[in-house]
VOGU-3710 file (C-alpha; in Angstrom, 3 decimals, decimal comma):
1> xxxxxxxxxx> 0,277/0,016/-0,216  2,700/2,398/0,631  4,422/1,687/-2,741  1,266/2,518/-4,170  0,882/5,985/-2,114  4,015/7,010/-3,120  3,641/6,135/-6,848  0,404/8,211/-7,381  1,951/10,897/-5,335  5,161/10,742/-8,272
11> xxxxxxxxxx> 2,706/10,956/-10,685  0,809/13,573/-9,999  4,203/15,261/-9,600  5,276/14,578/-12,902  1,726/15,778/-14,158  2,045/18,546/-12,541  5,247/19,389/-14,641  2,942/18,722/-17,694  0,840/21,875/-16,713  2,942/24,850/-15,869
21> xxxxxxxxxx> 4,238/25,827/-19,481  2,212/26,850/-22,481  1,973/25,456/-26,146  6,087/25,644/-27,132  7,350/25,360/-23,681  10,345/23,245/-24,376  12,890/23,791/-26,580  12,255/23,587/-31,009  8,411/22,835/-29,953  7,323/25,044/-32,986
31> xxxxxxxxxx> 9,745/22,707/-34,649  8,429/19,054/-32,571  4,981/19,804/-32,644  4,257/20,855/-36,648  6,158/17,162/-37,231  3,885/15,903/-34,996  1,056/17,968/-36,840  2,759/16,617/-40,064  4,397/13,480/-39,440  6,903/12,141/-42,150
41> xxxxxxxxxx> 6,013/12,227/-44,930  4,214/15,014/-45,134  2,991/14,048/-48,724  1,088/11,482/-47,207  -2,121/13,698/-46,789  -2,105/14,362/-43,122  -1,902/18,145/-43,113  -1,985/21,038/-46,503  1,933/21,408/-47,289  3,028/24,607/-50,316
51> xxxxxxxxxx> 4,922/22,515/-52,777  7,634/24,643/-54,424  9,005/23,343/-57,750  7,455/19,735/-56,732  9,040/19,650/-53,646  7,375/20,340/-50,470  8,544/23,283/-48,752  6,372/24,193/-45,526  3,389/22,693/-43,453  0,170/24,203/-42,818
61> xxxxxxxxxx> -0,361/24,141/-39,129  -2,070/25,792/-37,005  -0,696/29,380/-35,750  -1,007/28,211/-32,672  1,645/24,910/-33,111  3,983/27,632/-35,164  3,735/30,918/-33,436  3,405/30,192/-29,397  7,027/30,274/-28,333  7,635/33,680/-30,709
71> xxxxxxxxxx> 6,381/36,421/-28,338  8,352/34,825/-25,010  11,143/32,400/-25,934  14,310/34,046/-25,040  12,607/36,658/-22,961  12,429/35,175/-19,577  11,201/38,612/-18,134  7,657/38,024/-20,645  5,108/36,335/-19,708  3,322/33,562/-21,808
81> xxxxxxxxxx> 0,149/35,893/-21,800  0,621/36,186/-25,781  -0,152/33,183/-26,791  -3,899/33,879/-25,830  -3,814/36,288/-28,695  -3,063/33,008/-31,357  -6,074/31,112/-32,380  -6,185/27,022/-33,178  -8,778/27,675/-36,068  -5,922/30,086/-38,072
91> xxxxxxxxxx> -3,394/27,878/-40,273  -0,099/29,455/-41,356  2,676/28,243/-43,570  5,859/26,693/-41,474  9,288/25,446/-42,760  10,018/23,810/-39,664  9,174/19,893/-39,551  11,053/17,136/-40,128  11,576/15,440/-43,406  13,885/13,010/-42,429
101> xxxxxxxxxx> 15,868/14,075/-39,633  14,142/11,959/-36,675  12,608/8,550/-36,328  9,016/9,010/-37,066  7,495/6,937/-34,771  7,518/9,538/-31,934  5,598/12,038/-34,364  3,519/9,524/-35,545  1,887/7,971/-31,853  1,373/11,830/-30,590
111> xxxxxxxxxx> -0,197/12,223/-34,372  -3,043/10,389/-33,154  -3,624/12,162/-30,221  -3,919/15,704/-32,041  -7,332/17,338/-31,973  -9,003/20,766/-32,682  -8,430/22,156/-29,180  -4,150/22,928/-29,747  -3,532/23,331/-25,875  -5,745/20,630/-25,028
121> xxxxxxxxxx> -3,818/18,413/-27,509  -0,571/19,038/-26,215  -1,519/18,694/-22,253  -2,527/14,937/-23,374  0,396/14,118/-25,231  2,770/15,385/-22,292  0,421/13,211/-20,222  1,233/10,177/-22,414  4,434/10,377/-22,274  4,684/10,557/-18,184
131> xxxxxxxxxx> 2,760/7,367/-17,871  4,671/5,364/-20,445  8,220/6,983/-19,202  7,201/6,875/-15,448  5,650/3,966/-15,770  7,894/2,040/-17,164  10,383/2,814/-14,897  8,086/2,302/-12,124  7,691/-1,093/-13,198  10,746/-2,055/-14,005
141> xxxxxxxxxx> 11,542/-1,105/-10,439  8,271/-3,062/-8,794  9,854/-6,277/-10,501  13,403/-6,216/-10,243  14,737/-7,874/-6,755  15,123/-5,094/-3,525  18,924/-4,240/-4,249  18,482/-3,624/-7,650  15,254/-1,504/-7,119  16,401/0,249/-4,277
151> xxxxxxxxxx> 19,823/1,247/-7,003  17,330/2,195/-9,849  15,340/4,582/-7,591  18,698/6,415/-6,487  19,880/6,765/-10,072  16,239/7,817/-11,307  15,718/10,718/-8,562  19,480/12,015/-8,766  19,688/12,161/-12,389  15,958/12,976/-13,452
161> xxxxxxxxxx> 15,374/16,095/-10,953  14,779/18,176/-11,401  15,407/19,043/-15,351  15,024/15,012/-16,268  11,319/15,186/-14,537  10,806/18,377/-16,755  11,644/16,932/-20,263  9,614/13,359/-19,371  6,498/15,644/-19,125  7,251/17,593/-22,231
171> xxxxxxxxxx> 6,405/17,569/-25,873  9,919/17,324/-26,607  11,266/13,564/-28,142  13,799/13,561/-25,293  11,008/12,406/-23,306  11,196/8,880/-25,078  14,882/9,035/-25,291  15,140/9,665/-21,438  13,114/7,296/-20,422  13,398/4,714/-22,667
181> xxxxxxxxxx> 17,170/4,578/-22,874  17,205/3,935/-18,496  14,106/1,360/-18,962  16,398/-0,589/-21,269  19,037/-0,578/-19,380  17,513/-1,088/-15,958  15,302/-3,973/-17,479  17,712/-5,864/-18,894  20,134/-5,577/-15,532  17,433/-7,041/-13,709
191> xxxxxxxxxx> 16,494/-9,873/-15,889  19,926/-10,836/-15,684  19,497/-11,373/-11,953  15,756/-12,674/-12,089  14,062/-16,078/-13,109  10,937/-16,781/-14,730  7,464/-15,075/-15,475  9,832/-12,056/-13,847  12,441/-11,917/-16,069  10,158/-12,761/-19,143
201> xxxxxxxxxx> 8,789/-9,695/-17,798  11,870/-7,260/-17,687  12,818/-8,067/-21,333  9,328/-7,103/-22,280  9,818/-3,948/-21,360  13,414/-3,779/-21,535  11,533/-3,973/-25,786  9,760/-1,298/-24,590  12,090/0,937/-23,673  14,546/-0,045/-26,997
211> xxxxxxxxxx> 11,646/0,889/-29,116  10,743/4,420/-27,488  14,385/5,480/-27,947  14,509/4,439/-30,992  11,356/5,837/-32,064  12,497/9,684/-29,990  15,926/10,769/-31,489  19,186/9,051/-34,324  20,932/9,717/-30,529  19,342/7,564/-28,314
221> xxxxxxxxxx> 19,122/4,702/-30,900  22,867/4,821/-30,677  22,896/5,356/-27,221  21,988/1,977/-26,871  24,700/0,771/-28,424  26,892/2,371/-24,984  24,405/0,782/-22,670  24,686/-2,839/-24,498  28,537/-2,460/-24,308  28,138/-1,512/-20,557
231> xxxxxxxxxx> 25,912/-4,656/-20,018  27,901/-6,572/-21,401  31,050/-5,688/-19,818  29,052/-5,807/-16,349  27,322/-8,887/-16,287  29,312/-12,104/-16,602  28,451/-14,095/-19,519  26,740/-17,049/-19,251  24,314/-19,751/-21,711  21,190/-18,882/-19,728
241> xxxxxxxxxx> 21,753/-15,189/-20,517  21,364/-16,327/-24,564  17,873/-14,170/-24,167  19,614/-10,833/-22,495  22,084/-10,967/-25,328  20,182/-11,893/-28,092  17,683/-8,953/-27,554  20,380/-6,545/-26,656  22,279/-7,287/-30,354  18,983/-6,966/-32,074
251> xxxxxxxxxx> 18,314/-3,530/-30,530  21,847/-2,359/-30,581  21,658/-3,730/-34,813  18,198/-1,739/-34,696  19,509/1,593/-32,796  22,622/1,865/-35,334  20,223/1,664/-38,723  17,875/4,214/-37,245  20,658/6,570/-36,733  22,245/6,000/-40,176
261> xxxxxxxxxx> 19,085/5,779/-41,962  18,236/9,272/-40,327  20,111/12,730/-41,718  21,559/13,255/-38,227  24,176/10,723/-39,502  26,675/13,353/-39,690  25,531/15,440/-36,304  28,925/14,777/-34,924  30,873/17,446/-37,012  27,768/19,114/-38,780
271> xxxxxxxxxx> 26,898/22,944/-38,561  25,188/23,321/-35,286  24,828/27,301/-35,602  27,669/27,555/-33,026  30,147/30,493/-33,411  33,555/28,206/-34,619  36,691/29,282/-34,351  38,958/28,874/-36,873  41,816/30,543/-35,775  42,445/28,911/-32,871
281> xxxxxxxxxx> 44,700/25,116/-33,443  42,201/21,739/-32,126  44,605/21,312/-29,646  43,040/24,614/-28,025  39,983/24,396/-28,652  39,604/20,111/-26,872  42,271/21,906/-23,923  39,307/24,669/-23,601  36,366/22,260/-24,114  38,489/19,670/-21,312
291> xxxxxxxxxx> 37,901/22,790/-18,773  34,267/23,975/-19,301  33,554/19,858/-18,408  32,485/20,750/-14,888  30,300/23,456/-15,727  28,570/21,305/-18,784  28,077/18,536/-16,069  26,201/20,962/-14,054  24,277/22,045/-17,020  23,181/18,443/-16,984
301> xxxxxxxxxx> 20,368/19,767/-14,463  19,546/22,616/-15,538  22,286/25,398/-14,347  22,470/27,978/-17,219  20,054/25,691/-19,374  16,914/25,596/-17,844  13,348/24,381/-19,030  12,013/26,954/-21,322  13,759/27,593/-24,307  16,588/27,466/-21,864
311> xxxxxxxxxx> 15,747/30,611/-20,719  14,169/29,859/-17,102  16,627/31,126/-14,722  17,182/27,588/-12,439  19,258/28,896/-8,917  21,585/26,646/-6,607  18,614/24,919/-5,061  17,337/23,116/-7,840  20,855/22,569/-9,877  23,498/22,392/-7,783
321> xxxxxxxxxx> 22,439/20,868/-4,699  21,738/17,502/-7,037  25,026/17,613/-8,861  25,688/17,392/-4,964  23,476/14,294/-4,271  25,078/12,743/-7,614  28,283/13,247/-6,367  27,959/11,919/-3,285  26,507/8,327/-4,648  29,898/8,280/-6,744
331> xxxxxxxxxx> 31,636/8,350/-3,673  29,297/5,879/-1,911  29,433/3,959/-5,196  33,398/3,619/-5,043  33,044/2,089/-1,958  33,312/-1,649/-3,827  34,024/-1,452/-7,440  35,015/-4,416/-9,594  37,043/-4,404/-12,860  33,154/-5,384/-14,598
341> xxxxxxxxxx> 31,200/-2,480/-13,144  34,174/-0,380/-13,399  35,171/-0,514/-17,199  31,129/-0,372/-17,632  31,124/2,635/-15,948  33,773/3,621/-17,952  32,199/3,231/-21,295  29,295/5,335/-20,119  30,617/8,195/-18,452  33,052/8,409/-20,956
351> xxxxxxxxxx> 30,508/8,794/-24,176  28,900/11,160/-21,582  31,256/13,599/-21,656  33,198/12,447/-24,465  30,628/12,576/-27,256  30,361/16,321/-26,511  33,902/17,167/-26,254  35,068/15,284/-29,030  31,975/17,212/-31,104  32,557/20,503/-30,218
361> xxxxxxxxxx> 36,113/20,028/-30,743  35,418/19,045/-34,501  33,459/21,731/-34,779  36,069/23,898/-33,881  33,687/25,142/-30,686  34,242/25,940/-27,353  33,256/26,205/-24,521  31,688/22,472/-24,867  28,514/24,469/-22,770  27,378/24,942/-26,093
371> xxxxxxxxxx> 26,209/21,564/-26,457  23,149/21,393/-24,809  22,605/18,896/-21,862  19,463/17,410/-22,770  21,213/15,597/-25,416  23,147/13,494/-23,192  20,689/13,038/-20,067  18,953/9,871/-21,338  22,489/8,509/-20,233  23,221/10,098/-17,378
381> xxxxxxxxxx> 20,542/7,385/-14,596  21,472/4,867/-16,827  25,787/5,868/-15,703  24,985/6,150/-11,925  22,808/3,150/-12,160  25,986/1,279/-13,298  28,168/2,909/-10,975  26,326/1,880/-7,976  26,240/-1,853/-8,439  27,918/-3,966/-6,282
391> xxxxxxxxxx> 31,301/-5,259/-7,335  32,144/-7,902/-4,953  29,337/-8,963/-2,906  29,183/-5,460/-1,058  26,637/-3,579/-2,036  25,502/-0,270/-1,889  24,029/0,396/1,623  22,272/3,817/3,081  21,276/4,382/6,490  17,298/5,954/6,904
401> xxxxxxxxxx> 19,183/9,453/7,720  21,434/9,182/4,274  17,878/8,125/2,776  16,238/10,650/3,803  18,579/13,569/3,416  19,263/12,691/-0,426  15,142/12,434/-0,531  14,859/15,822/0,913  17,576/17,733/-1,208  16,006/15,713/-4,138
411> xxxxxxxxxx> 11,968/17,103/-3,134  13,743/20,776/-2,361  14,908/20,667/-5,569  12,290/19,836/-7,404  10,151/22,643/-5,501  12,507/25,073/-6,541  12,405/23,991/-9,699  8,430/23,987/-10,083  8,477/27,294/-8,581  10,757/29,426/-11,076
421> xxxxxxxxxx> 9,323/27,282/-14,094  5,475/28,011/-13,083  6,738/32,099/-12,392  8,578/32,368/-15,354  5,274/31,550/-17,505  2,818/32,811/-15,223  4,245/36,730/-14,595  8,295/36,066/-16,396  11,095/36,587/-13,979  14,025/38,993/-13,284
431> xxxxxxxxxx> 17,573/36,465/-13,394  17,416/35,541/-9,987  14,124/33,480/-10,352  12,035/36,077/-8,694  8,619/37,068/-10,058  8,730/40,369/-12,719  5,162/40,850/-13,039  5,970/43,377/-15,851  3,059/42,138/-17,927  -0,319/40,270/-18,462
441> xxxxxxxxxx> -0,362/37,317/-16,176  -0,380/33,959/-17,817  -2,676/30,835/-16,501  -5,086/28,472/-18,472  -6,380/26,753/-15,435  -9,450/27,338/-12,898  -6,806/26,434/-10,148  -4,506/29,303/-9,271  -0,692/28,596/-10,094  -0,225/28,665/-6,504
451> xxxxxxxxxx> -2,225/26,013/-5,531  -0,386/24,093/-8,531  3,000/24,275/-7,258  2,473/23,348/-3,513  0,046/20,228/-4,924  2,553/19,085/-7,209  6,002/19,929/-4,922  4,250/18,519/-1,980  3,062/14,880/-4,013  6,251/14,758/-4,640
461> xxxxxxxxxx> 7,910/15,322/-1,857  5,785/12,706/-0,795  6,445/10,628/-3,571  10,076/10,194/-2,862  10,359/10,226/0,660  7,607/7,172/0,686  9,647/5,431/-1,790  13,004/6,135/-1,189  12,482/4,623/2,239  10,356/2,168/1,511
471> xxxxxxxxxx> 13,197/0,833/-0,964  15,937/1,626/1,455  14,069/-0,397/4,105  13,604/-3,722/1,940  17,090/-3,778/0,449  18,428/-3,622/4,055  16,622/-6,239/5,560  17,707/-8,289/2,657  20,890/-7,201/3,069  21,163/-8,099/7,329
481> xxxxxxxxxx> 19,407/-11,696/6,757  21,550/-12,875/4,083  24,546/-11,666/6,467  23,126/-13,127/9,335  22,615/-16,296/6,922  26,317/-15,918/5,656  27,502/-15,983/9,717  25,214/-19,172/10,038  26,798/-21,207/6,935  30,643/-19,933/8,263
491> xxxxxxxxxx> 29,380/-21,388/12,111  28,149/-24,860/10,457  31,243/-25,535/8,441  33,196/-24,570/11,404  31,367/-26,995/13,834  31,783/-29,466/11,118  35,796/-28,866/11,359  36,148/-28,678/14,774  33,764/-31,873/15,646  32,376/-34,481/13,641
501> xxxxxxxxxx> 31,613/-37,783/15,522  28,799/-40,317/15,489  27,180/-38,374/18,364  26,929/-34,912/17,051  27,070/-33,231/20,332  29,434/-30,720/19,760  30,526/-30,357/16,589  27,155/-32,158/14,792  26,551/-31,384/11,157  22,830/-29,753/10,233
511> xxxxxxxxxx> 20,106/-31,318/9,659  18,854/-31,480/6,057  16,655/-28,912/6,793  18,930/-26,557/7,948  21,405/-27,286/5,431  19,245/-26,898/2,589  18,238/-22,994/4,396  21,875/-21,824/4,303  22,415/-23,752/0,879  19,696/-21,315/-0,086
521> xxxxxxxxxx> 20,610/-18,406/1,191  24,079/-18,427/-0,089  22,647/-19,518/-3,381  20,545/-15,985/-2,985  23,575/-13,538/-1,982  25,223/-15,189/-5,072  22,312/-14,405/-7,297  21,679/-11,092/-5,847  25,370/-9,708/-5,652  26,808/-11,913/-9,014
531> xxxxxxxxxx> 23,572/-12,120/-10,691  24,156/-15,486/-10,961  21,558/-17,743/-12,699  18,178/-17,494/-10,802  17,891/-21,404/-10,969  20,494/-21,557/-8,284  18,542/-19,535/-5,782  16,950/-22,207/-3,514  18,647/-25,386/-3,145  15,535/-27,555/-2,535
541> xxx> 14,389/-26,193/-6,445  11,715/-23,936/-4,617  11,381/-20,213/-5,715
//
């Protein structure tokens, strides 16, 4: 019951984020919403088009789809009230649409939710993204063993608050990229240590996550390769893991096909509109980009690149505190590193920070902070998930105080980011995140923005606290039990060595029931910590 309450509270918190920004409220939404109203190929009749010299040059969409952000984007002091002057039944031509740069799946799915009311349609699409993304992660966690569940929740909270939450609840394809990659990786990690119906259900969710990633962005499809390589390093190969190996191989191959079939395949060196410094040598640009990596790392949590069109000025209470939490978990995970999770983490973290550095250096662009953090955000949670995996039978354990501390910081960060985002669109904000009240207020809902913020922040706080403390308790309970049984095993073995005579009064052997119990516990330790086959879970053959 507590888990259900916590999950519902988290859901309400996510849905609140879907309500607080106007149509066009996330980066390049004029492009993404235009592509949703007119999915590729646009010649298919999904909407009217403008043809020039035999080629489609523009699509015809409601002005609320194409022009909503024009009057407030990049001007945080201006509210979104100007969007009220736009009409859903007035159509205008737009050159902003997908002609093959993105996979068609994301846009085609959301096209089914297009209706005459643009704002209602946009909110329904955001709700669908929340249900799919959050629902997938929660399902994977529920199907996982307690220790794996704790690691997944820690990684999700530390990496998603606040920017991951914002993008998952947005119309941007990064929503599916962020949630899909984590669902895919998290499900495969847990499936390798599960059995029977749980294992196959987790594999089904891995397919779902891979599909979401491949249908969202070409780079997210490529990230499946990064995740797969890390998994193959992390989990020792065994014959009974062939389903996981085959699935991950197919997902990787299809992901590469998606990348190569898109027009973004040359994105590593393509023109991104950034200032190019041709006077500096490649080495100088590389050094500048490496020097700016800490600032880029903080931008993953929204520092300098907040919600909206990067124009919501999030404060340190929403960004830097989460950087601290993430760093603390990195140090906590370092208590037990094997060569497997060490190299696996190197693969993911290397891609997370190496791709932007290499991409910007090849373009002769510095600093690396020009590269928007949202492009790499899909790898952040999985990188931490790999890092905190147990290396030598010493799982990550957090005390109740540590768990409450992380939950409290994440709750403050979410509440702060949500408040600033609401203020930015409702009234406009100054550079320090305070209300500017420079123009007309914007708010489309009958319930006021303050009430929405209180409900959203409070629900997210309750949900984070309930789920984190519950899962930490379950994980610690399993750890304590296995440690106790492991100690009992050692005592039994010692007793066998000290006395093994027919009377069995001093050093008698264990009874058959006791032996099966100890062997089952020992197998449980191995399965949980080393991801051994689940068939070894119980020496007696029980589940």
